[in-house]
C-alpha positions as CSV (number, residue, x, y, z in Angstrom):
1,M,-4.4,-3.6,27.6
2,P,-4.5,-5.0,24.0
3,K,-4.7,-2.8,20.9
4,M,-8.1,-1.7,19.7
5,K,-9.1,-3.4,16.5
6,T,-10.6,-1.4,13.6
7,K,-14.0,-2.5,12.4
8,S,-13.3,-4.3,9.1
9,S,-16.6,-3.2,7.6
10,A,-15.8,0.5,8.3
11,K,-12.3,0.4,6.9
12,K,-13.6,-1.0,3.6
13,R,-16.3,1.6,3.3
14,F,-14.7,4.9,4.4
15,K,-11.5,6.8,3.6
16,V,-10.0,9.8,5.4
17,T,-9.3,12.9,3.3
18,G,-6.2,15.1,3.7
19,T,-8.2,17.5,5.9
20,G,-9.5,14.8,8.1
21,K,-13.0,14.5,6.7
22,L,-14.5,11.1,5.9
23,K,-15.3,10.1,2.3
24,R,-18.0,7.5,1.4
25,K,-19.7,6.1,-1.7
26,H,-23.4,6.3,-2.5
27,A,-25.8,3.4,-1.9
28,F,-28.4,2.1,-4.4
29,K,-26.0,1.7,-7.4
30,S,-25.5,-2.1,-7.4
31,H,-28.7,-3.6,-9.0
32,I,-32.2,-2.8,-10.3
33,L,-30.7,0.0,-12.4
34,T,-33.2,-0.2,-15.3
35,K,-35.9,1.9,-13.5
36,K,-33.4,4.6,-12.4
37,S,-32.7,7.5,-14.7
38,K,-29.3,8.1,-16.2
39,K,-28.9,11.3,-14.3
40,R,-29.6,9.6,-11.0
41,K,-27.2,6.7,-11.7
42,L,-24.5,9.2,-12.6
43,A,-25.0,11.2,-9.4
44,L,-24.7,8.0,-7.4
45,T,-21.4,7.2,-9.0
46,H,-19.6,10.1,-7.4
47,S,-18.3,9.9,-3.8
48,T,-19.4,12.3,-1.1
49,L,-18.6,13.2,2.5
50,V,-20.0,11.6,5.6
51,H,-22.6,13.8,7.4
52,K,-21.3,15.7,10.4
53,S,-23.7,13.9,12.8
54,D,-22.3,10.4,11.8
55,E,-18.6,11.4,11.8
56,A,-17.9,10.7,15.5
57,N,-19.4,7.2,15.3
58,I,-17.4,6.3,12.2
59,K,-14.2,7.7,13.6
60,Q,-14.6,5.6,16.7
61,Q,-15.0,2.5,14.5
62,L,-11.8,3.4,12.6
63,N,-10.0,4.2,15.9
64,L,-9.3,7.8,14.9
65,K,-9.1,10.6,17.5
């Protein structure tokens, strides 16, 4: 049986932390920024963790156990 390939889109978007959690970036930070407040744009800059309910799906895409 051949090796399982990793989804290229997933490997570009997610990183695994040292404790095994998945790190992601916020959406809505690329354009139409004039109507968004400075506070909101600053909050979107920081990375966050993937929600627990989505973790299994993303780990499968990254071929993690």
